[in-house]
N, C-alpha and C positions, 0 to 999 in steps of 0.2 A: 504494500500500500504506500509506504513512504517513497519508494523509488518512483512509482507512478505519480505521486503528488508533486515531486520535484521535477518531473518531466524527463527523468533518465530512463534508460533501458539496460537490462542485463545482457551480457554477452556470453554465449555458450563456448566453452573451450573444450574441444574434442580431446579425448584421452590420447596421449602420444603425440601431441602437437607442440613441440618445443618452441616454435616460432610464435605461439600465442601467449606463452607465459615465460618470457625470458628470465625473470628473476629467479623463479624456482629451478628452471633448467640450468642456469648459471651455477647455482649452489650445488645442485645434483652432480654437475660435471666436475666441480672442484672436489666434492666428497669422494667421488669415484677415483679421480686422478691422484689426489693427495693421500687418500687412505685406503679405500677398499681394494684398489688394484695392487697394492703392495703388502697386503696382509693376508694371512690364512688364519682363520679363527677356529680353534679346536673345541670351544664351548660357547654357550650363550653368555656365561659370566665374563669370559675373556673379551668377547665382542663388546659387551656393555662398558667394560673398564677402558678399553683402547679407544672406543668411539667417544666416550665422555672426555678422555684426555685430549683428543683431537678437537672436540667441540670447544673446550676451554681455550685451547691454543688459537683456534679460528676466531673466537669472539674477543680475545684479549691481547694477543701478541702478533698474529699474522697480519702483515700489511695488506690493505685493500686498495686496488687502483681507483675506485670511485671516491676514496677519501684522501686522494694525494699520497698514496702509499703509506698511510698512517694506520695504526691499529684502531679498530672501531671503539674499544673500551679498555684502555690500558688499565692494568691492575693498579690500585692505589695502595701505597705503602704508608701506614700510619706509624710515625716514630713512637717508640716506647719511651715514656718519660719515667725515670726512676722515682719511686715514691720518696718523699721526705719524711723523716721521722717526726719533725716538728714544724707544724704549719707556720710558725713565727719566723722560721728561717727562709721562707719563700720571699722573692723580691716583691717590693711594693709596686703596685700598678697605679698610675695617676691618670 
């Protein structure tokens, strides 16, 4: 109803039509080229672990051409601040 109300129409994408959904097909191609073609999985548990490691790499470290060869979401490192034994020893903020 909403689509009709705004005057838009839906488009049917036939199964196996990579030219109609380039975003998914690009990802599927990278998944196959960078991971699946180079691995032999001996169990479902192994596949889950290896694929999750690749997903983390893909989403945080791997450079993407659409982003100017920068990673999409670089990991954030929060520095550990050593606790002070006495709050009075902390510097004064003005």
